[in-house]
C-alpha atoms as one frame of an Amber mdcrd trajectory, in Angstrom:
protein
 213.429 304.305  46.402 216.618 302.830  45.284 217.283 301.691  41.840 217.387
 298.146  40.118 221.502 298.818  41.159 221.690 299.341  44.597 218.418 297.675
  45.365 219.150 294.433  47.478 217.038 291.462  49.221 217.088 293.335  52.004
 215.852 296.306  50.772 213.040 294.805  49.065 212.007 292.684  52.755 211.709
 296.061  54.416 209.660 297.617  51.918 206.649 294.675  51.750 207.302 292.997
  55.130 204.050 295.301  56.237 201.538 294.114  53.607 202.631 290.614  53.760
 201.417 289.460  50.841 202.882 289.976  47.237 202.725 288.685  43.759 205.596
 288.581  41.820 204.889 289.435  37.646 207.319 287.893  35.151 208.298 284.134
  35.344 211.667 284.586  34.324 214.870 283.897  36.095 214.642 286.898  38.084
 210.762 285.980  38.933 211.678 282.277  40.226 214.565 283.717  42.315 212.364
 286.630  44.239 209.422 284.235  44.060 211.467 281.139  45.754 213.346 283.656
  48.046 210.832 285.467  49.977 208.318 282.504  49.986 211.287 280.387  51.276
 213.127 282.909  53.423 209.892 284.552  55.032 207.259 282.185  55.723 204.927
 285.453  56.984 204.743 286.719  53.418 202.307 285.046  50.966 204.100 284.738
  47.233 202.371 284.287  44.431 203.647 284.242  40.882 202.232 285.363  37.784
 202.645 286.116  33.742 201.336 286.909  30.549 202.636 283.822  28.652 200.951
 280.895  27.940 204.008 279.072  28.520 204.991 280.235  31.874 201.211 279.022
  32.816 201.861 275.792  31.988 203.415 275.824  35.620 200.757 275.273  37.631
 202.247 277.731  40.222 201.736 280.380  37.412 198.985 282.805  37.371 197.532
 284.618  34.621 197.774 288.419  35.534 193.718 288.611  35.495 193.526 285.384
  37.590 196.774 287.157  40.043 194.634 290.505  40.859 191.403 288.595  41.451
 192.887 286.736  43.599 194.949 289.011  45.343 194.054 292.417  45.049 195.228
 293.806  48.116 199.245 291.988  47.357 202.308 294.290  46.415 202.997 293.109
  42.929 206.669 293.252  42.369 207.450 293.833  38.446 210.603 291.508  37.299
 211.561 293.641  33.809 213.057 297.044  33.208 212.027 296.398  29.864 208.453
 295.947  30.116 208.208 298.170  33.569 205.783 300.638  31.879 203.395 298.050
  30.250 203.138 295.394  33.392 202.446 298.490  35.234 200.257 300.024  32.814
 198.287 296.851  32.622 197.996 296.175  36.649 196.711 300.077  37.091 193.968
 298.973  34.525 193.313 296.208  36.160 192.553 298.320  39.955 196.036 297.991
  41.401 197.030 301.191  43.135 200.467 302.461  41.873 201.786 302.602  45.255
 201.468 298.874  45.468 203.658 298.270  42.338 207.284 298.636  41.895 210.467
 297.323  39.895 212.071 294.939  42.231 214.993 293.647  40.783 217.318 292.733
  43.422 221.193 293.106  43.346 221.363 289.391  44.242 218.462 288.590  41.690
 220.629 290.314  38.860 223.965 288.070  39.867 221.411 285.119  39.873 219.779
 285.630  36.898 223.759 286.416  34.816 224.533 282.921  36.471 221.543 281.155
  34.648 221.876 282.913  31.562 225.799 282.029  31.179 225.290 278.593  32.247
 222.205 278.379  29.620 223.177 280.378  26.603 226.605 279.197  26.028 225.529
 275.568  26.056 224.649 274.226  22.531 221.227 272.905  22.161 220.681 269.464
  21.944 218.507 269.344  19.359 218.304 271.358  16.334 215.277 274.906  16.828
 215.006 277.580  14.114 212.441 279.670  12.471 211.674 280.624   8.416 210.265
 283.752   7.105 207.767 282.594   4.356 207.029 286.308   4.039 208.827 289.386
   5.050 205.831 291.570   4.925 202.749 291.972   6.915 199.049 292.806   6.725
 199.189 294.118  10.017 201.234 297.556  10.457 203.060 297.239  13.867 205.411
 300.125  15.320 208.433 298.623  16.250 208.460 295.416  14.630 211.447 293.181
  15.214 211.062 291.534  12.138 210.754 295.032  10.414 208.050 293.593   8.427
 206.205 297.230   8.374 209.124 298.517   6.886 210.062 295.297   4.364 208.688
 295.466   0.399 207.146 292.817  -0.397 208.959 289.431  -0.169 208.050 285.861
  -0.384 210.129 282.834   0.032 211.649 280.729  -2.959 209.876 277.209  -2.071
 212.759 275.999  -4.465 215.963 277.627  -1.576 213.237 276.347   1.223 213.449
 273.321  -0.216 217.190 272.811  -1.223 217.856 274.529   2.410 215.007 272.180
   4.423 216.634 269.123   2.630 220.486 269.970   3.566 219.294 270.842   7.302
 217.460 267.331   7.206 220.231 265.464   6.409 222.945 267.040   8.756 220.278
 266.450  11.540 218.800 263.075  10.604 215.331 264.909  10.059 215.193 265.476
  14.195 214.246 268.707  15.700 212.995 270.176  18.782 210.933 273.086  16.546
 210.296 274.452  13.696 208.281 278.278  13.389 206.900 279.109   9.995 206.936
 282.762  10.778 206.831 286.025   8.991 206.013 288.771   8.480 202.543 287.144
   7.816 203.425 283.382   6.745 199.557 282.938   5.670 200.191 285.639   2.763
 202.380 283.191   0.934 200.749 281.927  -1.993 202.250 278.704  -1.434 202.362
 278.434   2.397 200.527 274.403   1.974 203.869 273.513  -0.018 205.945 275.431
   2.415 204.109 273.288   5.577 204.870 270.134   3.289 208.494 271.007   2.399
 209.019 271.196   6.096 207.754 267.967   7.498 209.243 266.034   4.556 212.702
 266.749   5.508 212.157 267.191   9.719 209.521 263.865  10.002 210.530 264.179
  13.882 209.383 267.459  15.987 207.010 270.328  16.404 206.723 272.088  13.119
 204.006 275.363  13.588 202.598 278.070  12.037 203.062 281.504  13.510 200.591
 284.162  12.285 198.608 286.849  13.814 195.547 284.723  12.689 193.862 287.289
  10.389 193.816 285.088   7.865 192.712 281.964   8.919 189.087 282.327   8.593
 189.864 283.016   4.807 191.995 280.018   4.508 190.717 277.205   1.954 189.656
 273.765   3.160 193.305 272.615   1.857 194.976 274.330   3.918 193.421 272.900
   7.282 194.145 269.170   5.336 197.790 270.260   5.319 197.700 271.204   8.619
 196.356 267.959   9.868 198.554 265.888   7.260 201.576 267.087   7.854 200.918
 267.600  11.480 201.383 271.508  11.320 200.465 273.296  14.614 199.024 276.894
  14.780 200.260 279.462  16.877 198.578 282.877  17.214 199.738 286.168  18.392
 196.744 288.414  19.862 196.925 292.249  19.174 194.450 294.768  20.415 192.018
 294.920  17.214 188.455 294.129  16.147 188.913 290.806  15.518 186.941 287.471
  16.361 189.676 285.391  17.682 187.082 283.282  19.568 185.978 282.336  15.534
 189.499 280.726  14.822 189.683 278.962  17.994 186.482 277.408  17.148 187.580
 276.361  13.559 190.566 274.894  14.586 188.895 272.740  16.876 186.461 271.840
  14.015 189.377 271.269  12.050 191.376 269.240  14.659 194.207 270.969  14.376
 196.138 272.080  17.144 195.865 275.572  17.987 197.118 277.939  20.931 198.020
 281.678  21.957 200.776 282.943  21.977 201.046 285.101  25.321 197.256 285.212
  27.114 195.932 289.100  26.490 195.042 290.625  23.316 194.277 293.953  25.750
 198.142 294.370  26.575 200.009 293.873  23.851 203.204 295.340  23.486 206.053
 296.198  21.126 209.959 296.056  21.877 212.061 299.482  20.961 214.948 297.848
  20.264 216.790 301.223  20.210 219.927 299.528  18.730 223.229 301.384  19.325
 224.435 302.719  15.424 227.984 303.353  16.739 228.207 299.572  17.512 230.193
 300.264  20.731 228.185 297.930  23.086 229.955 294.779  25.177 229.208 291.500
  22.911 228.991 288.941  25.337 227.133 291.144  27.733 224.471 292.115  25.258
 224.494 287.932  24.168 223.931 286.918  27.619 220.762 289.265  27.963 219.440
 288.844  24.608 216.069 286.684  24.658 216.704 285.587  21.137 220.521 284.630
  21.010 220.889 280.714  20.271 216.892 280.675  20.924 214.957 282.289  17.899
 217.326 281.020  15.419 216.916 282.295  11.993 217.657 280.114   8.720 217.732
 282.486   5.544 219.285 282.138   2.163 221.357 278.805   3.761 222.782 280.240
   6.506 221.374 279.965  10.556 221.563 282.949  12.644 221.518 282.840  16.501
 219.171 285.455  16.089 216.644 287.467  13.997 218.475 290.749  13.980 221.343
 290.111  11.883 219.252 287.977   9.533 216.811 290.616   9.281 218.868 294.115
   9.491 218.653 294.175   5.598 215.395 296.089   6.020 215.885 298.309   8.162
 219.336 299.087   6.121 217.387 299.682   3.040 214.717 301.412   4.220 216.816
 303.698   6.174 220.183 303.781   3.845 221.761 302.534   7.252 224.885 300.035
   7.294 224.315 298.131  10.172 227.027 295.574   8.851 226.637 291.796   9.022
 229.612 289.673   8.917 230.753 285.898   8.270 231.016 285.543  11.753 227.579
 286.455  12.161 226.150 283.344  10.792 226.803 279.731   9.946 226.650 278.398
   6.433 224.954 274.968   6.201 226.514 273.927   2.930 229.924 274.431   4.586
 229.073 272.612   8.023 230.177 269.797   8.134 227.673 268.335  10.919 225.466
 269.030  13.393 227.582 269.375  16.100 229.821 272.268  14.264 226.184 274.366
  13.561 224.936 273.866  17.412 228.467 274.898  18.798 228.621 278.185  16.371
 225.044 278.923  17.333 225.895 278.496  21.469 228.500 281.453  20.588 228.269
 285.687  20.432 228.402 286.949  17.482 229.852 290.260  15.966 226.506 291.751
  15.345 225.763 291.727  19.487 227.860 294.942  19.088 224.589 296.886  17.930
 222.443 295.537  20.830 222.031 296.567  24.269 218.976 294.431  25.385 218.723
 295.409  29.327 219.185 299.428  29.455 218.648 299.867  25.846 215.049 298.207
  25.012 212.017 299.366  25.904 208.363 298.001  25.833 205.747 300.169  24.425
 201.953 300.023  24.065 200.928 298.509  20.540 200.239 300.994  17.750 200.715
 301.713  14.015 204.074 302.272  12.788 205.147 305.745  11.982 208.194 304.660
   9.817 210.504 306.411  12.072 214.255 305.603  12.683 213.477 306.448  16.264
 211.282 302.899  16.622 214.553 301.204  16.392 217.855 303.029  16.513 219.043
 305.442  18.892 220.655 308.217  17.063 221.432 310.287  20.230 219.334 312.215
  22.373 216.095 309.822  21.858 213.830 308.860  24.378 211.226 305.919  23.372
 208.349 308.314  25.036 209.036 310.161  22.268 207.729 307.764  19.900
């Protein structure tokens, strides 16, 4: 079979025309391109689309993966991500789809479309500010390949005085309006003053979505004052599921009883994956290419110590540097100082530009999604140190 580098739409059609029923797995730019191209260009082919993400499933056409398999057991499944290829394939195999009906289907035309979409979107400043702030750097789970480096972090909590100072400044610059704010970690519920953190966030941003982004393990132990604070400050709870022994149904019920908005990030705890970053220690990657291919840039904006970073990595890399005695460099050009910025336009324009730190990242050919598991605290979980293959973890 041809690789993604030379697979064309015509090649793909030849592969699937005998089956005449396909399910595109992944509601990404590439996924929607294939869905529309195959569905619109070949009326004899029945096309569906599925995804694990709750966000994607807000579109009525996007099926949960379990539902797609139940409805289309005999279909040909088209994978749309080289990073998640193996985990997507494992999920389908577990659900009973034969291996010969699963194929990585990223065509040359789809890649060109994806590039244009990213370039158009990534380099356009956001209309409203969205960012996340770590209430803690450490975590109560021990996940391998944690992209926040929480499993190798020392115990560390945000200083609420620093948080208030920074939120006050951002609130002034953006007139108290945001698109969304994630109070994240590490595990944010480990913070002894998490209720104060929630109050600070809402006090300076009265308009916009604010959420606690958590693994949920500590929610059953939260005091009534926590739930009261969620209600009073209109704070939602977003939980990422993990394949661990934990009763997720009880926290859904608890949130309902407390009248606090709740949702899961991702649809299944059975197929949780972690992303091996395979960072390039030599820093030789194409900066613009890395920026455009990264899902975090100008999206997962991180606030830390009065600075806004366009993505998590440069804000969190100090943890990896400290643990492994590495020297991934963070320059002034990698962030914008919110106390030096004059207005919101300056900030949003800065966040919509590639940064020098992008030279360490290879989001498409470097990263691999691996089945969730406990960390061995090995450098190979994050860094390509030469001759390393992700399957060796």
